[in-house]
N, C-alpha and C positions, 0 to 999 in steps of 0.2 A: 692818464692819456697823454698829457702834454710832454712827458718824458720821452715819448717815442716820436715826437714831432719836433723838427728843428729846421732852421734855415742854415744853408751851407755858407757861412760867412767868408770862408776862404775863396769862394768861387765868384765873388763879385768885386767890381771896382768901386769901392765905397765913395771915392771922391766925386764920381760922376752921378752915381745912382742914389745914394742915401739922401741927398738934398732934394731929389725930385720925386722920390717915391710917395711922399705925403702931399705933393702939389695938387691943388684944386684943378689944374689943367690936365692932369694925367688921365689917360684912358687905360684902365687896368684890364689886362687879359691874362687868364690862367690856362695853362696847358700842362699835361704830363709829358715827360721826356724819357725815352729809353732807346736802346740800340735797335730794337725791332721796328719801331715806328719813327725813327729819327728822320727818315726820308720824307715821310708824310708831314712831320712837324715843320721841317724846313720849307716845304711848299706852302704850308698854311701861314707861316711867318711872312714869307715873301709876298704872298697874295694880299695879306693884311696891309703890309707897308705900301705896296704898289697902288692900292685903291683908297687909301685914306688921304684926306686933304692935309692932315698935319701929322706925318709919321713921327715927328720929334716928340709928340705928346703920348705916344703909345708906350706903355711899360708892361713888359712880359714877366709873368711869374711862372717859372717852370718847376714842376714837382718831379723829382727823380727818386727812384728807389735808393735807399741808403747803401745797398749792396752794389749799385752801378758804379761805373768809372766816371765820377762826376767831373773830373778835370778834363777828360776826353769829350764828354758831352758839352761842357762849357767852351772848350777850344773850338769844337765844330761850329757852334753857334757864333762865337766871337769872330772867327776867321771869315765867315760868310757875311756877317752883319756887324762890321766894326763899330758902328755908331749906335747900335741897338741898346736901349736901356732895358736891363733884365736882371733878374736874380734867380738863383737856383736854390730850391729847398729840398732837404732830405726827408724822405718818407720811409719810415721803418716798416717793413712788411709785417712785423709782429703786431703792429697796431690793429690790424684787421684780419690777419691770417686765420685766427681761431674762429672768426665769424663767417668765413666764406663757405658756402655750400656749392657742391658741384652743379654746373649748369649745362645747357645743351651744347655749348661750344667752349672748348678749353681756353681760348683766348679771353673769354669773358671772366675767367676765374683768377686772372692775374691780380695780385693785391693792389698794384698801381691803378688798376681800373676803378678802385674804390676811393682813390685819393680825393676825388671831387667832393666827397662828403666831409672832408677835413680841412677845406680851404680856410674856413673861419678861424681854425686853430693855427694854421701855418702862416698865413699872411699877416703883416703888421697891422695893429689895431687902427692905424690911420687910413688903411685901405677899406673904405666903407662899402664900395660896390665893385663888382668884378664881372667881366664876361668870361664864362668858361667855354672853351672850345676843345673838341676832340682833335686828334691828329690826322684824321683822314678826310680833310675838307679843304676847300679854298674859298676865299671871299672874292666877289666881283663888285663890291660896293663898300662904302665907307663904314668901318666898324664903329666910328663915333656915333653914327645914327643908331646902331643897335645898343650901344652902351647908354644912350640917352632914353631908352625905353622907360616910360612912366611906370612906377611901381605903386602908385597910389599911397594911401595912408598906412597900409598894413601888410601889403604883399611882400613875401620874402624872396620870391623868384619869379622870373618871366621867361616864357618859352612859347614857341608855336604849339597850339593844341590841335589834335586831330580827332574830332568827335565822331567821325564816321568809321574809325577803326573799331574793331571788335574788342572792347575793353575787357570783357570777361575772359578772353583767351590768355591774358597775361597772368592769370592766377589759376590754381588747380581746383578741381572739384572739391578737394578737401577744404579749401578756403571758402568756397561759395556755399558749401553744405553746412558750415558752422555758423549759426546765427550771430554769435558774438563777434565773429571775424567779418562776415559780410556786411554787418551794420556799420563797419568802418566808413563806408561810402554813403551812408544815409544822410540825406539833406545836403549832399555835395553832387554837383553835376560833373562827375568825374570823367575826364577824357584822357586818352593817351597823349603823352608828350615825350619827345626824344631828349634825353639828358646830355646829348653831345653838343648842344648849343643852348646855353642858359645865361641869363643875367641874374646875378645873385646879390641881394642886399645883405652884406656880411654883418652889419650892426644888428639887424633884426634876426639873422640866423643865430648870432651869438646870444642875444637876449632870450630867444626861445629855445636854446640848447637843442637845435635840430639834429646835430650829429648824434646825440644820445637817442633821439626818437628813431632815427634810421637804424642805429645799432640794435635797438630793442626788437625791431621787426626781423633783423638778420638773426638775432638769437632765437626768436620763435621759429624761423625757417630751419634752424638746426634741429629743432625738436620735432617739427611736423612740416612736411614739404608743402608750402603754400604757393610757390611759384617756381618757374623753370629757368628764367633769364637772370643773369648775374646782378649787376648793380642797379638796373632800372626799376624793378618792382618796389623796392623800399622807398624810392623817390615817389612813385605813384601812390603808395599807401599813405605817405605823409602829406603830399602836396596836391595830388590830382583833384581838380575841381576848385582849387583855391590859389591859382596863380594868375599873374597879369598876362594879358594876351600879347603875342608878337605875331606880326604878319608872316604867313607861310613862306614868303620869299626868302626869309632868313634861315630856313633849314629845308632845302630841297634834298631830303634824306632818302636812304634806301638805295643809293646808286651802286652799292656793293652787292646788291641782291639779297637773298634771304640768308639765314644762318647755316644753311646746309649745303647748298650748291653754288651760291653766289652768281646767279645768272644775270645777264645784262638787263638793265631796266631803262625806261625812258624817264624824262623829266615829268614832274607833275605839271598840270596846266597852270599858267600864270607867270608873273615876272620872277626873276631870279636874282638874289643878292648873295646867296651862299650855296655852294654845291657840296654835298656830304655823302661820302662813300661808305655809309654805315652798312653793315652786313658782312658776309664772309669775303667777298671779292674786293681786293684793294688795287687801285689803278697801277701802282708801281709794279706789283707782282704780275699783273696781266700784261703790262707793256713789256716786261722782261721776258715773259714766256711767248711773246709775239702772238698773243691771243687777246688783244684789247677789245673792250666794248667801245661802241662809238663815242660815248660821253667821256671816256678816258682821255680823249684828245684835248678836252678842256682842262684837264689836270696837268698834262705833260709840259706845258710852257713854264710851269713853276717848279719843275723837277731839277733841283740843284745838285743832287747826289746820284745822278744816273750812273750806271756802270760805265767804266771799270772802277769807279770809286768804291773803296771798302772802308766801312766805319772802323774796322779793327786795325787798319793800317796806320 
């Protein structure tokens, strides 16, 4: 496995970054990076930096497909954020391509969408805890607060849980009708959580070999269809009911609507620290089409790559 996972040493300024990456003061943030979502990634970075009290402490770990133009991705980030501490890691699609099953939306089947399962293999061993963020969100609060989420003595990850969601709907009747499978959640108060915002204890992940546990469920999915959504269900199978809690304010998700039509949605009740356009509709696409949803106006101020910018230029 490790042969297909590597960091892109040529894409970092070692003098500035290598000395800080293992610092106790660093707030580690991991995101994927590609041409399709670069506009969202830039907005997420900007919002993170604008709302944290110590932007100099934030270290970004970007995971990009090995087939992507890493130098162009690096240049785009570096030119907009010249003082940003970051490193780019290459993720080989072959690491996971043979494990991916077709889901309800093609965007969910991209190998890079599964890179969050391999962060413990990609990031340096001295990075013990990381905040994973999707590329379709903005923060309006200090990410250091989220990074400081208590994980207790044994929890591997933390995320907001949504116990009112219909948990059974994330798995097929084939799964629930098989006693040996449905017993997976026995003695666990399993609730849905969104994997677009997670605090991950990488030391515990490595010690428990959780990447292999996720891959085993993906291998079973190839043999018998037990779920319909891409990278989310294996996380639920491994972790649901056994994660540290995070206040819902840290993932006001679903602003992109559902996975089919992407209709406009309102905020959930309560305070907001992070806005997340999960779902089919992305704010940059709706703004470009002159058909924005009302809440897309909250994303627009962070849009550094609005047209006529072209990533390929």
